[in-house]
Each structure stands twice: as C-alpha cells, then as structure tokens.
PDB file of N, H, CA, C and O in Angstrom:
ATOM      1  N   MET A   1      71.454 219.282 146.435  1.00  0.00           N
ATOM      2  CA  MET A   1      71.345 218.399 146.784  1.00  0.00           C
ATOM      3  C   MET A   1      72.039 217.333 147.954  1.00  0.00           C
ATOM      4  O   MET A   1      73.257 217.212 147.819  1.00  0.00           O
ATOM      5  N   LYS A   2      71.547 216.705 148.856  1.00  0.00           N
ATOM      6  H   LYS A   2      70.557 216.803 148.966  1.00  0.00           H
ATOM      7  CA  LYS A   2      72.504 216.087 149.764  1.00  0.00           C
ATOM      8  C   LYS A   2      72.064 214.636 149.782  1.00  0.00           C
ATOM      9  O   LYS A   2      71.043 214.055 149.415  1.00  0.00           O
ATOM     10  N   ILE A   3      73.194 214.265 150.338  1.00  0.00           N
ATOM     11  H   ILE A   3      74.024 214.737 150.636  1.00  0.00           H
ATOM     12  CA  ILE A   3      73.208 212.639 149.895  1.00  0.00           C
ATOM     13  C   ILE A   3      73.146 211.938 151.297  1.00  0.00           C
ATOM     14  O   ILE A   3      73.893 212.276 152.215  1.00  0.00           O
ATOM     15  N   LEU A   4      72.314 211.050 151.397  1.00  0.00           N
ATOM     16  H   LEU A   4      71.706 210.775 150.651  1.00  0.00           H
ATOM     17  CA  LEU A   4      72.190 210.331 152.484  1.00  0.00           C
ATOM     18  C   LEU A   4      73.053 208.972 152.590  1.00  0.00           C
ATOM     19  O   LEU A   4      73.076 208.350 151.527  1.00  0.00           O
ATOM     20  N   LYS A   5      73.716 208.425 153.580  1.00  0.00           N
ATOM     21  H   LYS A   5      73.697 208.929 154.443  1.00  0.00           H
ATOM     22  CA  LYS A   5      74.388 207.396 153.616  1.00  0.00           C
ATOM     23  C   LYS A   5      73.706 206.482 154.810  1.00  0.00           C
ATOM     24  O   LYS A   5      73.657 206.793 156.000  1.00  0.00           O
ATOM     25  N   MET A   6      73.261 205.443 154.286  1.00  0.00           N
ATOM     26  H   MET A   6      73.300 205.190 153.320  1.00  0.00           H
ATOM     27  CA  MET A   6      72.635 204.593 155.529  1.00  0.00           C
ATOM     28  C   MET A   6      73.340 203.293 155.252  1.00  0.00           C
ATOM     29  O   MET A   6      73.764 202.930 154.155  1.00  0.00           O
ATOM     30  N   THR A   7      73.417 202.574 156.503  1.00  0.00           N
ATOM     31  H   THR A   7      73.073 202.868 157.394  1.00  0.00           H
ATOM     32  CA  THR A   7      73.957 201.396 156.833  1.00  0.00           C
ATOM     33  C   THR A   7      72.939 200.338 156.022  1.00  0.00           C
ATOM     34  O   THR A   7      71.728 200.516 155.893  1.00  0.00           O
ATOM     35  N   THR A   8      73.778 199.083 155.454  1.00  0.00           N
ATOM     36  H   THR A   8      74.762 198.938 155.560  1.00  0.00           H
ATOM     37  CA  THR A   8      72.501 198.601 154.784  1.00  0.00           C
ATOM     38  C   THR A   8      72.681 197.154 155.444  1.00  0.00           C
ATOM     39  O   THR A   8      72.196 196.215 154.813  1.00  0.00           O
ATOM     40  N   HIS A   9      73.303 196.893 156.602  1.00  0.00           N
ATOM     41  H   HIS A   9      73.696 197.656 157.116  1.00  0.00           H
ATOM     42  CA  HIS A   9      73.002 195.759 157.325  1.00  0.00           C
ATOM     43  C   HIS A   9      72.629 196.121 158.713  1.00  0.00           C
ATOM     44  O   HIS A   9      73.156 197.018 159.371  1.00  0.00           O
ATOM     45  N   TRP A  10      71.524 195.218 159.153  1.00  0.00           N
ATOM     46  H   TRP A  10      71.096 194.489 158.619  1.00  0.00           H
ATOM     47  CA  TRP A  10      71.056 195.851 160.387  1.00  0.00           C
ATOM     48  C   TRP A  10      70.688 194.392 161.114  1.00  0.00           C
ATOM     49  O   TRP A  10      70.567 193.303 160.555  1.00  0.00           O
ATOM     50  N   THR A  11      70.550 194.702 162.514  1.00  0.00           N
ATOM     51  H   THR A  11      70.648 195.587 162.968  1.00  0.00           H
ATOM     52  CA  THR A  11      69.811 193.732 163.390  1.00  0.00           C
ATOM     53  C   THR A  11      68.818 193.547 163.176  1.00  0.00           C
ATOM     54  O   THR A  11      68.359 194.449 162.475  1.00  0.00           O
ATOM     55  N   ALA A  12      67.905 192.557 163.478  1.00  0.00           N
ATOM     56  H   ALA A  12      68.278 191.824 164.048  1.00  0.00           H
ATOM     57  CA  ALA A  12      66.546 192.330 163.170  1.00  0.00           C
ATOM     58  C   ALA A  12      65.718 193.321 163.892  1.00  0.00           C
ATOM     59  O   ALA A  12      64.501 193.385 163.712  1.00  0.00           O
ATOM     60  N   GLU A  13      66.307 194.033 164.642  1.00  0.00           N
ATOM     61  H   GLU A  13      67.295 193.981 164.788  1.00  0.00           H
ATOM     62  CA  GLU A  13      65.449 194.943 165.639  1.00  0.00           C
ATOM     63  C   GLU A  13      65.758 196.314 164.980  1.00  0.00           C
ATOM     64  O   GLU A  13      64.872 197.168 164.954  1.00  0.00           O
ATOM     65  N   GLU A  14      67.098 196.580 164.395  1.00  0.00           N
ATOM     66  H   GLU A  14      67.817 195.886 164.416  1.00  0.00           H
ATOM     67  CA  GLU A  14      67.098 198.064 163.838  1.00  0.00           C
ATOM     68  C   GLU A  14      66.286 197.958 162.300  1.00  0.00           C
ATOM     69  O   GLU A  14      65.926 198.950 161.667  1.00  0.00           O
ATOM     70  N   ALA A  15      66.080 196.476 161.839  1.00  0.00           N
ATOM     71  H   ALA A  15      66.373 195.670 162.353  1.00  0.00           H
ATOM     72  CA  ALA A  15      65.749 196.885 160.506  1.00  0.00           C
ATOM     73  C   ALA A  15      64.099 196.733 160.976  1.00  0.00           C
ATOM     74  O   ALA A  15      63.408 197.354 160.169  1.00  0.00           O
ATOM     75  N   ASP A  16      63.423 196.203 161.854  1.00  0.00           N
ATOM     76  H   ASP A  16      63.984 195.698 162.511  1.00  0.00           H
ATOM     77  CA  ASP A  16      62.266 196.551 162.432  1.00  0.00           C
ATOM     78  C   ASP A  16      62.021 198.050 162.482  1.00  0.00           C
ATOM     79  O   ASP A  16      61.157 198.515 161.739  1.00  0.00           O
ATOM     80  N   CYS A  17      62.671 198.802 163.249  1.00  0.00           N
ATOM     81  H   CYS A  17      63.373 198.424 163.853  1.00  0.00           H
ATOM     82  CA  CYS A  17      62.767 200.063 163.318  1.00  0.00           C
ATOM     83  C   CYS A  17      62.662 201.029 162.165  1.00  0.00           C
ATOM     84  O   CYS A  17      61.855 201.957 162.109  1.00  0.00           O
ATOM     85  N   MET A  18      63.466 200.749 161.345  1.00  0.00           N
ATOM     86  H   MET A  18      64.122 199.995 161.390  1.00  0.00           H
ATOM     87  CA  MET A  18      63.443 201.452 160.073  1.00  0.00           C
ATOM     88  C   MET A  18      62.245 201.116 159.232  1.00  0.00           C
ATOM     89  O   MET A  18      61.784 202.060 158.589  1.00  0.00           O
ATOM     90  N   PHE A  19      61.538 199.720 159.092  1.00  0.00           N
ATOM     91  H   PHE A  19      61.913 198.954 159.614  1.00  0.00           H
ATOM     92  CA  PHE A  19      60.647 199.549 158.661  1.00  0.00           C
ATOM     93  C   PHE A  19      59.222 200.385 159.263  1.00  0.00           C
ATOM     94  O   PHE A  19      58.337 200.779 158.503  1.00  0.00           O
ATOM     95  N   ARG A  20      59.193 200.535 160.487  1.00  0.00           N
ATOM     96  H   ARG A  20      59.912 200.215 161.104  1.00  0.00           H
ATOM     97  CA  ARG A  20      58.196 201.174 161.124  1.00  0.00           C
ATOM     98  C   ARG A  20      58.357 202.577 160.759  1.00  0.00           C
ATOM     99  O   ARG A  20      57.334 203.146 160.381  1.00  0.00           O
ATOM    100  N   LEU A  21      59.697 203.402 160.808  1.00  0.00           N
ATOM    101  H   LEU A  21      60.529 202.939 161.116  1.00  0.00           H
ATOM    102  CA  LEU A  21      59.910 204.627 160.425  1.00  0.00           C
ATOM    103  C   LEU A  21      59.427 204.989 158.766  1.00  0.00           C
ATOM    104  O   LEU A  21      58.868 206.026 158.408  1.00  0.00           O
ATOM    105  N   LEU A  22      59.747 204.024 158.041  1.00  0.00           N
ATOM    106  H   LEU A  22      60.201 203.182 158.331  1.00  0.00           H
ATOM    107  CA  LEU A  22      59.496 204.382 156.751  1.00  0.00           C
ATOM    108  C   LEU A  22      57.846 204.249 156.678  1.00  0.00           C
ATOM    109  O   LEU A  22      57.252 205.139 156.068  1.00  0.00           O
ATOM    110  N   ASP A  23      57.155 203.274 157.220  1.00  0.00           N
ATOM    111  H   ASP A  23      57.638 202.552 157.715  1.00  0.00           H
ATOM    112  CA  ASP A  23      55.599 203.281 157.248  1.00  0.00           C
ATOM    113  C   ASP A  23      55.035 204.504 157.855  1.00  0.00           C
ATOM    114  O   ASP A  23      53.937 204.910 157.475  1.00  0.00           O
ATOM    115  N   GLU A  24      55.802 205.211 158.900  1.00  0.00           N
ATOM    116  H   GLU A  24      56.695 204.881 159.209  1.00  0.00           H
ATOM    117  CA  GLU A  24      55.333 206.474 159.345  1.00  0.00           C
ATOM    118  C   GLU A  24      55.643 207.538 158.432  1.00  0.00           C
ATOM    119  O   GLU A  24      54.776 208.384 158.213  1.00  0.00           O
ATOM    120  N   PHE A  25      56.561 207.596 157.970  1.00  0.00           N
ATOM    121  H   PHE A  25      57.265 206.909 158.148  1.00  0.00           H
ATOM    122  CA  PHE A  25      56.994 208.653 156.627  1.00  0.00           C
ATOM    123  C   PHE A  25      56.005 208.446 155.552  1.00  0.00           C
ATOM    124  O   PHE A  25      55.542 209.480 155.072  1.00  0.00           O
ATOM    125  N   GLN A  26      55.597 207.356 155.089  1.00  0.00           N
ATOM    126  H   GLN A  26      55.973 206.516 155.480  1.00  0.00           H
ATOM    127  CA  GLN A  26      54.796 206.978 154.153  1.00  0.00           C
ATOM    128  C   GLN A  26      53.373 207.838 154.537  1.00  0.00           C
ATOM    129  O   GLN A  26      52.939 208.755 153.840  1.00  0.00           O
ATOM    130  N   SER A  27      52.855 207.434 155.570  1.00  0.00           N
ATOM    131  H   SER A  27      53.208 206.689 156.136  1.00  0.00           H
ATOM    132  CA  SER A  27      51.517 207.859 156.045  1.00  0.00           C
ATOM    133  C   SER A  27      51.576 209.280 156.252  1.00  0.00           C
ATOM    134  O   SER A  27      50.594 209.967 155.966  1.00  0.00           O
ATOM    135  N   ALA A  28      52.568 209.767 156.694  1.00  0.00           N
ATOM    136  H   ALA A  28      53.365 209.209 156.926  1.00  0.00           H
ATOM    137  CA  ALA A  28      52.702 211.282 156.857  1.00  0.00           C
ATOM    138  C   ALA A  28      52.798 212.184 155.399  1.00  0.00           C
ATOM    139  O   ALA A  28      52.256 213.259 155.145  1.00  0.00           O
ATOM    140  N   ILE A  29      53.594 211.432 154.632  1.00  0.00           N
ATOM    141  H   ILE A  29      54.034 210.558 154.838  1.00  0.00           H
ATOM    142  CA  ILE A  29      53.798 211.941 153.328  1.00  0.00           C
ATOM    143  C   ILE A  29      52.164 211.840 152.592  1.00  0.00           C
ATOM    144  O   ILE A  29      51.632 212.896 152.250  1.00  0.00           O
ATOM    145  N   TRP A  30      51.644 210.899 152.444  1.00  0.00           N
ATOM    146  H   TRP A  30      52.076 210.041 152.722  1.00  0.00           H
ATOM    147  CA  TRP A  30      50.248 210.383 151.920  1.00  0.00           C
ATOM    148  C   TRP A  30      49.314 211.642 152.407  1.00  0.00           C
ATOM    149  O   TRP A  30      48.874 212.446 151.585  1.00  0.00           O
ATOM    150  N   GLU A  31      49.035 211.753 153.887  1.00  0.00           N
ATOM    151  H   GLU A  31      49.393 211.100 154.555  1.00  0.00           H
ATOM    152  CA  GLU A  31      48.413 212.846 154.595  1.00  0.00           C
ATOM    153  C   GLU A  31      48.551 214.121 154.118  1.00  0.00           C
ATOM    154  O   GLU A  31      47.575 214.846 153.926  1.00  0.00           O
ATOM    155  N   SER A  32      49.751 214.480 153.898  1.00  0.00           N
ATOM    156  H   SER A  32      50.545 213.892 154.054  1.00  0.00           H
ATOM    157  CA  SER A  32      50.239 215.738 153.473  1.00  0.00           C
ATOM    158  C   SER A  32      50.002 216.061 151.919  1.00  0.00           C
ATOM    159  O   SER A  32      49.415 217.092 151.591  1.00  0.00           O
ATOM    160  N   TYR A  33      50.426 215.243 151.080  1.00  0.00           N
ATOM    161  H   TYR A  33      50.902 214.405 151.346  1.00  0.00           H
ATOM    162  CA  TYR A  33      50.351 215.274 149.561  1.00  0.00           C
ATOM    163  C   TYR A  33      49.346 214.169 148.748  1.00  0.00           C
ATOM    164  O   TYR A  33      49.141 214.308 147.542  1.00  0.00           O
ATOM    165  N   GLY A  34      48.889 213.331 149.334  1.00  0.00           N
ATOM    166  H   GLY A  34      49.055 213.217 150.314  1.00  0.00           H
ATOM    167  CA  GLY A  34      47.995 212.373 148.743  1.00  0.00           C
ATOM    168  C   GLY A  34      47.235 212.752 147.504  1.00  0.00           C
ATOM    169  O   GLY A  34      47.350 212.143 146.440  1.00  0.00           O
ATOM    170  N   ASP A  35      46.480 213.752 147.689  1.00  0.00           N
ATOM    171  H   ASP A  35      46.387 214.247 148.553  1.00  0.00           H
ATOM    172  CA  ASP A  35      45.648 214.302 146.752  1.00  0.00           C
ATOM    173  C   ASP A  35      46.635 214.786 145.568  1.00  0.00           C
ATOM    174  O   ASP A  35      46.462 214.268 144.465  1.00  0.00           O
ATOM    175  N   GLU A  36      47.493 215.592 145.700  1.00  0.00           N
ATOM    176  H   GLU A  36      47.633 216.013 146.596  1.00  0.00           H
ATOM    177  CA  GLU A  36      48.592 215.737 144.446  1.00  0.00           C
ATOM    178  C   GLU A  36      48.916 214.539 143.924  1.00  0.00           C
ATOM    179  O   GLU A  36      48.677 214.282 142.744  1.00  0.00           O
ATOM    180  N   ILE A  37      49.532 213.620 144.802  1.00  0.00           N
ATOM    181  H   ILE A  37      49.726 213.828 145.761  1.00  0.00           H
ATOM    182  CA  ILE A  37      49.969 212.291 144.226  1.00  0.00           C
ATOM    183  C   ILE A  37      48.894 211.941 143.240  1.00  0.00           C
ATOM    184  O   ILE A  37      49.133 211.873 142.035  1.00  0.00           O
ATOM    185  N   GLU A  38      47.575 211.695 143.816  1.00  0.00           N
ATOM    186  H   GLU A  38      47.382 211.751 144.795  1.00  0.00           H
ATOM    187  CA  GLU A  38      46.714 210.839 142.887  1.00  0.00           C
ATOM    188  C   GLU A  38      46.621 211.668 141.624  1.00  0.00           C
ATOM    189  O   GLU A  38      46.393 211.041 140.589  1.00  0.00           O
ATOM    190  N   ARG A  39      46.764 212.998 141.550  1.00  0.00           N
ATOM    191  H   ARG A  39      46.948 213.507 142.391  1.00  0.00           H
ATOM    192  CA  ARG A  39      46.430 213.796 140.515  1.00  0.00           C
ATOM    193  C   ARG A  39      47.623 213.563 139.579  1.00  0.00           C
ATOM    194  O   ARG A  39      47.362 213.532 138.376  1.00  0.00           O
ATOM    195  N   LEU A  40      48.992 213.382 139.995  1.00  0.00           N
ATOM    196  H   LEU A  40      49.203 213.407 140.972  1.00  0.00           H
ATOM    197  CA  LEU A  40      50.175 212.843 139.469  1.00  0.00           C
ATOM    198  C   LEU A  40      49.643 211.795 138.444  1.00  0.00           C
ATOM    199  O   LEU A  40      49.614 211.806 137.213  1.00  0.00           O
ATOM    200  N   TYR A  41      49.200 210.813 139.449  1.00  0.00           N
ATOM    201  H   TYR A  41      49.223 210.804 140.448  1.00  0.00           H
ATOM    202  CA  TYR A  41      49.296 209.603 138.903  1.00  0.00           C
ATOM    203  C   TYR A  41      48.251 209.462 137.791  1.00  0.00           C
ATOM    204  O   TYR A  41      48.451 208.699 136.846  1.00  0.00           O
ATOM    205  N   GLN A  42      47.095 210.224 137.906  1.00  0.00           N
ATOM    206  H   GLN A  42      46.932 210.844 138.674  1.00  0.00           H
ATOM    207  CA  GLN A  42      45.902 210.139 137.017  1.00  0.00           C
ATOM    208  C   GLN A  42      46.500 210.834 135.561  1.00  0.00           C
ATOM    209  O   GLN A  42      46.346 210.253 134.486  1.00  0.00           O
ATOM    210  N   THR A  43      47.154 212.062 135.666  1.00  0.00           N
ATOM    211  H   THR A  43      47.280 212.534 136.539  1.00  0.00           H
ATOM    212  CA  THR A  43      47.724 212.669 134.664  1.00  0.00           C
ATOM    213  C   THR A  43      48.654 211.695 133.908  1.00  0.00           C
ATOM    214  O   THR A  43      48.544 211.669 132.683  1.00  0.00           O
ATOM    215  N   GLU A  44      49.586 210.866 134.524  1.00  0.00           N
ATOM    216  H   GLU A  44      49.675 210.887 135.520  1.00  0.00           H
ATOM    217  CA  GLU A  44      50.520 210.034 133.920  1.00  0.00           C
ATOM    218  C   GLU A  44      49.753 208.954 133.236  1.00  0.00           C
ATOM    219  O   GLU A  44      50.159 208.621 132.123  1.00  0.00           O
ATOM    220  N   ARG A  45      48.432 208.199 133.863  1.00  0.00           N
ATOM    221  H   ARG A  45      48.103 208.470 134.768  1.00  0.00           H
ATOM    222  CA  ARG A  45      47.813 207.324 133.154  1.00  0.00           C
ATOM    223  C   ARG A  45      47.087 207.684 131.756  1.00  0.00           C
ATOM    224  O   ARG A  45      46.910 206.966 130.772  1.00  0.00           O
ATOM    225  N   GLU A  46      46.725 209.026 131.988  1.00  0.00           N
ATOM    226  H   GLU A  46      46.869 209.610 132.788  1.00  0.00           H
ATOM    227  CA  GLU A  46      46.012 209.525 130.735  1.00  0.00           C
ATOM    228  C   GLU A  46      47.080 209.798 129.581  1.00  0.00           C
ATOM    229  O   GLU A  46      46.921 209.484 128.402  1.00  0.00           O
ATOM    230  N   GLU A  47      48.281 210.487 130.163  1.00  0.00           N
ATOM    231  H   GLU A  47      48.410 210.742 131.121  1.00  0.00           H
ATOM    232  CA  GLU A  47      49.618 210.408 128.881  1.00  0.00           C
ATOM    233  C   GLU A  47      50.097 209.254 128.424  1.00  0.00           C
ATOM    234  O   GLU A  47      50.602 209.257 127.301  1.00  0.00           O
ATOM    235  N   GLN A  48      50.045 208.070 129.161  1.00  0.00           N
ATOM    236  H   GLN A  48      49.635 208.068 130.073  1.00  0.00           H
ATOM    237  CA  GLN A  48      50.523 206.940 128.707  1.00  0.00           C
ATOM    238  C   GLN A  48      49.490 206.283 127.743  1.00  0.00           C
ATOM    239  O   GLN A  48      49.841 205.741 126.694  1.00  0.00           O
ATOM    240  N   LEU A  49      47.871 206.382 128.261  1.00  0.00           N
ATOM    241  H   LEU A  49      47.585 206.822 129.113  1.00  0.00           H
ATOM    242  CA  LEU A  49      46.778 205.867 127.517  1.00  0.00           C
ATOM    243  C   LEU A  49      46.918 206.753 125.789  1.00  0.00           C
ATOM    244  O   LEU A  49      46.636 206.238 124.707  1.00  0.00           O
ATOM    245  N   GLN A  50      47.448 208.225 126.033  1.00  0.00           N
ATOM    246  H   GLN A  50      47.677 208.643 126.912  1.00  0.00           H
ATOM    247  CA  GLN A  50      47.267 208.679 124.781  1.00  0.00           C
ATOM    248  C   GLN A  50      48.400 208.309 123.712  1.00  0.00           C
ATOM    249  O   GLN A  50      48.321 208.348 122.484  1.00  0.00           O
ATOM    250  N   LEU A  51      49.571 207.904 124.597  1.00  0.00           N
ATOM    251  H   LEU A  51      49.635 207.872 125.594  1.00  0.00           H
ATOM    252  CA  LEU A  51      50.602 207.649 123.698  1.00  0.00           C
ATOM    253  C   LEU A  51      50.314 206.201 122.873  1.00  0.00           C
ATOM    254  O   LEU A  51      50.596 205.965 121.698  1.00  0.00           O
ATOM    255  N   GLU A  52      49.596 205.211 123.957  1.00  0.00           N
ATOM    256  H   GLU A  52      49.367 205.403 124.911  1.00  0.00           H
ATOM    257  CA  GLU A  52      49.311 203.897 123.328  1.00  0.00           C
ATOM    258  C   GLU A  52      48.139 204.126 122.093  1.00  0.00           C
ATOM    259  O   GLU A  52      48.041 203.396 121.106  1.00  0.00           O
ATOM    260  N   MET A  53      47.346 205.218 122.361  1.00  0.00           N
ATOM    261  H   MET A  53      47.425 205.811 123.163  1.00  0.00           H
ATOM    262  CA  MET A  53      46.494 205.150 121.373  1.00  0.00           C
ATOM    263  C   MET A  53      47.139 205.646 120.052  1.00  0.00           C
ATOM    264  O   MET A  53      46.783 205.131 118.992  1.00  0.00           O
ATOM    265  N   GLU A  54      48.007 206.555 120.073  1.00  0.00           N
ATOM    266  H   GLU A  54      48.296 206.974 120.934  1.00  0.00           H
ATOM    267  CA  GLU A  54      48.931 207.387 118.790  1.00  0.00           C
ATOM    268  C   GLU A  54      49.304 206.022 118.153  1.00  0.00           C
ATOM    269  O   GLU A  54      49.009 205.677 117.009  1.00  0.00           O
ATOM    270  N   TRP A  55      50.145 205.141 119.263  1.00  0.00           N
ATOM    271  H   TRP A  55      50.385 205.421 120.193  1.00  0.00           H
ATOM    272  CA  TRP A  55      51.024 204.067 118.643  1.00  0.00           C
ATOM    273  C   TRP A  55      50.184 203.105 117.915  1.00  0.00           C
ATOM    274  O   TRP A  55      50.559 202.570 116.872  1.00  0.00           O
ATOM    275  N   GLU A  56      48.953 202.872 118.515  1.00  0.00           N
ATOM    276  H   GLU A  56      48.648 203.307 119.362  1.00  0.00           H
ATOM    277  CA  GLU A  56      48.120 201.987 117.412  1.00  0.00           C
ATOM    278  C   GLU A  56      47.620 202.520 116.185  1.00  0.00           C
ATOM    279  O   GLU A  56      47.530 201.792 115.196  1.00  0.00           O
ATOM    280  N   GLN A  57      47.289 203.711 116.157  1.00  0.00           N
ATOM    281  H   GLN A  57      47.361 204.302 116.960  1.00  0.00           H
ATOM    282  CA  GLN A  57      46.838 204.486 115.182  1.00  0.00           C
ATOM    283  C   GLN A  57      48.073 204.655 114.151  1.00  0.00           C
ATOM    284  O   GLN A  57      47.859 204.700 112.940  1.00  0.00           O
ATOM    285  N   GLU A  58      49.132 204.729 114.591  1.00  0.00           N
ATOM    286  H   GLU A  58      49.305 204.693 115.576  1.00  0.00           H
ATOM    287  CA  GLU A  58      50.072 204.873 113.533  1.00  0.00           C
ATOM    288  C   GLU A  58      50.580 203.442 113.077  1.00  0.00           C
ATOM    289  O   GLU A  58      51.154 203.358 111.991  1.00  0.00           O
ATOM    290  N   GLY A  59      50.381 202.236 113.914  1.00  0.00           N
ATOM    291  H   GLY A  59      49.914 202.304 114.796  1.00  0.00           H
ATOM    292  CA  GLY A  59      50.644 200.906 113.504  1.00  0.00           C
ATOM    293  C   GLY A  59      49.622 200.429 112.553  1.00  0.00           C
ATOM    294  O   GLY A  59      49.823 199.558 111.707  1.00  0.00           O
ATOM    295  N   GLU A  60      48.490 201.068 112.752  1.00  0.00           N
ATOM    296  H   GLU A  60      48.327 201.775 113.439  1.00  0.00           H
ATOM    297  CA  GLU A  60      47.126 200.847 111.791  1.00  0.00           C
ATOM    298  C   GLU A  60      47.603 201.358 110.348  1.00  0.00           C
ATOM    299  O   GLU A  60      47.498 200.684 109.323  1.00  0.00           O
ATOM    300  N   ALA A  61      48.163 202.698 110.424  1.00  0.00           N
ATOM    301  H   ALA A  61      48.248 203.245 111.257  1.00  0.00           H
ATOM    302  CA  ALA A  61      48.165 203.232 109.161  1.00  0.00           C
ATOM    303  C   ALA A  61      49.348 202.889 108.497  1.00  0.00           C
ATOM    304  O   ALA A  61      49.406 203.180 107.302  1.00  0.00           O
ATOM    305  N   SER A  62      50.494 202.219 109.124  1.00  0.00           N
ATOM    306  H   SER A  62      50.446 201.982 110.094  1.00  0.00           H
ATOM    307  CA  SER A  62      51.525 202.052 108.364  1.00  0.00           C
ATOM    308  C   SER A  62      51.287 200.498 108.080  1.00  0.00           C
ATOM    309  O   SER A  62      52.052 200.124 107.191  1.00  0.00           O
ATOM    310  N   SER A  63      50.409 199.409 108.592  1.00  0.00           N
ATOM    311  H   SER A  63      49.788 199.713 109.315  1.00  0.00           H
ATOM    312  CA  SER A  63      49.996 198.481 108.048  1.00  0.00           C
ATOM    313  C   SER A  63      49.330 198.429 106.567  1.00  0.00           C
ATOM    314  O   SER A  63      49.732 197.749 105.622  1.00  0.00           O
ATOM    315  N   LEU A  64      48.182 199.339 106.590  1.00  0.00           N
ATOM    316  H   LEU A  64      47.856 199.891 107.357  1.00  0.00           H
ATOM    317  CA  LEU A  64      47.614 199.971 105.260  1.00  0.00           C
ATOM    318  C   LEU A  64      48.620 199.966 104.328  1.00  0.00           C
ATOM    319  O   LEU A  64      48.537 199.362 103.259  1.00  0.00           O
ATOM    320  N   ASP A  65      49.706 200.704 104.733  1.00  0.00           N
ATOM    321  H   ASP A  65      49.773 201.195 105.602  1.00  0.00           H
ATOM    322  CA  ASP A  65      50.602 201.279 103.591  1.00  0.00           C
ATOM    323  C   ASP A  65      51.442 200.067 103.033  1.00  0.00           C
ATOM    324  O   ASP A  65      51.902 200.082 101.891  1.00  0.00           O
ATOM    325  N   ASP A  66      51.585 199.195 103.758  1.00  0.00           N
ATOM    326  H   ASP A  66      51.211 199.183 104.685  1.00  0.00           H
ATOM    327  CA  ASP A  66      52.575 198.047 103.371  1.00  0.00           C
ATOM    328  C   ASP A  66      51.501 197.062 102.281  1.00  0.00           C
ATOM    329  O   ASP A  66      51.995 196.292 101.457  1.00  0.00           O
ATOM    330  N   ILE A  67      50.292 197.203 102.407  1.00  0.00           N
ATOM    331  H   ILE A  67      49.891 197.829 103.076  1.00  0.00           H
ATOM    332  CA  ILE A  67      49.645 196.419 101.313  1.00  0.00           C
ATOM    333  C   ILE A  67      49.918 196.566 100.040  1.00  0.00           C
ATOM    334  O   ILE A  67      49.735 197.709  99.622  1.00  0.00           O
ATOM    335  N   PRO A  68      50.315 195.748  99.242  1.00  0.00           N
ATOM    336  CA  PRO A  68      50.887 195.809  97.888  1.00  0.00           C
ATOM    337  C   PRO A  68      49.662 195.598  96.938  1.00  0.00           C
ATOM    338  O   PRO A  68      49.068 194.539  96.738  1.00  0.00           O
ATOM    339  N   PHE A  69      49.367 197.021  96.312  1.00  0.00           N
ATOM    340  H   PHE A  69      49.849 197.882  96.475  1.00  0.00           H
ATOM    341  CA  PHE A  69      48.165 197.085  95.348  1.00  0.00           C
ATOM    342  C   PHE A  69      48.709 197.572  94.038  1.00  0.00           C
ATOM    343  O   PHE A  69      47.958 197.719  93.074  1.00  0.00           O
TER     344      PHE A  69
END
C-alpha cells in the first residue's frame, strides 16, 4: 500500500482545483463502478435489515422469558 501525503492548507484557487479534481474523480469512478457500488450498497442494506430483524426477534424472546409466572 502506498501512502499519499497531501498539503492540508491551500489557497482558495488551490482548494478550488482540488475540489474540481475530486469531483472529476467521483464522476469517473461512478461511470466505471457505479453498478457495482449500487449492488454493494444494496447488499449492505439487506444485511443490516436482517441483523435488525434478528435483534428484534431476540429482544421479543428475551422479554417474554423475563415475565414471572
């Protein structure tokens, strides 16, 4: 892995150039990988929903177990 060191204090013109460059990078990346990124996000959402459903079910089961009879 390579580490990229960047200047963190720029003039307004330099900051604008970086902002525009990053915007162009974002567009190029999305054009090349947008479909894959969307599938990744969809998979992550589905996994998160599944975990939430499991937590809710576990919570319901444990709350029933806590009722003293």
